[in-house]
Residue, then its C-alpha position, 0 to 999 in steps of 0.5 A: d165654731s172655731t172659725h169665729g175665733d180664728l177670724g177674731g184673732l186674725g182681725y185683732l192681729v191686723g188691727y194691732i199691726f196697724s196701730i203699731y204702724t200708725m205710731y211708727c209712721k207718726n214718729y218717723y215722719t215727724f222726725l223727717n218733718t217738712a220733706f214728708r209732710h204730705c206723706n205723713r198726712y196720707c199715712l195717718y189718714f189710711s192708718n186711721l181709716f183701717n183702724k176704723i174699719f177694724y173697729v166696726y168689724f169687731v163690733i159686728h163680729s162680737t154682735i154676731l158671736n153673741k147671737d150665735i150663742f143664743i141661737 
């Protein structure tokens, strides 16, 4: 089913964008240090949260994909 492939690719892309965002965020706010300390905390918190969500999505997605093959 091509839909599974599209969804997996889309999920991977979004996860990839968020990992880049996390790196950029970390470096940028470390550079601006004190003024943006609170921003940095929220920024990394949400980035990590999204990364966890996409990780769970991939685990579920691959499990469903494996089941589809065996049905």
